[in-house]
N, C-alpha and C positions, 0 to 999 in steps of 0.2 A: 132170234140168234145171238143178240147179243151177251147173253148170258154165258153163251158156250165156248167165250174168246179166250178166258185160259185153260179150257179143255184143249182149242184147237194148237193155243199154244204150246199143252204138252206132248199134243200130236207132233208137233215140229221138232222140240227139242228128242222124244224117241227116235223121231226120221234120222236125226243129225246124229244121234247116236247111233243110229244102225248103220246109216250111213260111211261113219268115220271107223266103224269098228267092221264092217262087211262089206262095206265099199257098194251098197243097194240103197236104195229107201222108196221113190214113189210108189214104184207098185208095190211093193211086198209091204211096205205099212201103211204108208198116206190111203192107198183106195182100199185096202182092208180095214182100216180104222174109221174112213168116211161112211162107207158101208152099213159095219155092224154097229158101231158108237152111236152115229148120226142118222143114220137109217137114209141116207141119200141114193139115189138111182147110181149105178155103174156109172151111165152117163156123165151124172153130176161130179162125182167120184173121181172120175179122170179127169174132167176139165178143171176141179178146184185142185188137184194135184200138179197140172200143169202148172195153173197159174202159181202157187206157190215156190215151183223149180222157174218161175217164169224169166230171170234173169240169165241161170245159169243155161239152160236147155229149151225152155218150150214155148216160147211166143207164137209163133205161128199156129201151134196146134192149140192153145188155149184159146187164138182169136179164132180159130172153125168151131172148138167147141161153143164159147162165150157169144156168136150170132145164133147159135140153133137151143143153147141152154142158159136158164138164166144163173151164171154161177158168180157168188160172191166173192168181190175182193178182198174184204177184211178178215174171214180168216186165212184166205192165202197167205195173207201180210205174215200175219201172226204166226202160221206153218211153217214159214220163210225165214224166221226170226230164230223160230224153235231150232231149223235145220242146221243155220248160221251155229248157234254156241253147241248144240246139241253133238255136231261132227268133231267138234274141237275133242270134248269129253269121250266120246267114242274112238276117236282116232287114240288117244292117251294110253286108253284102256287097252287095248287093241295090242299095244307095242308091248304090253305084260303075259301076251298070250301066244303060246306057239301057234305053228304054221299048221300041226297035226290037227290043234285039238279049236282052231279058229276054223279050219276046215270042217272039223265034224258037226261042229256048233253051226256054222252056216248051214249044213244038210239039212240037219234038224231043224232048223228053221225055214226050209224051203219046204220039206214035208209036209209041218204043222201049219203053215199058210195053203201052200196046193192040197192038202186036205180039206181042210176049210171053206176054200172058196168052192170047192166039189159037193161036199155032201152039207154045207151049212145051208143057213134059210135063205 
């Protein structure tokens, strides 16, 4: 797990960029990344996502997952740091994109992510 800390940070940065750009992050970026890249179970991925978003949104939900599943805290911290930094840059870029194009990009992202979750491994 230690060798993946940089990769967890990258997931956090990408999540932050998406959060700033689209206003989303945890469910659409972190959870699929943890399932696909790190081969976590859905429960582990959801619990770790909540841990990463702990301060802003998820303490109680994370606590319940943590009581039932071994959720590692170091990856959650790395993702949280990445979200903090990445959301700034995603927000800056989003300001340069028209509302129409941002809406189209968001819709495409949802279709791709939803399709992968439904038909993926």
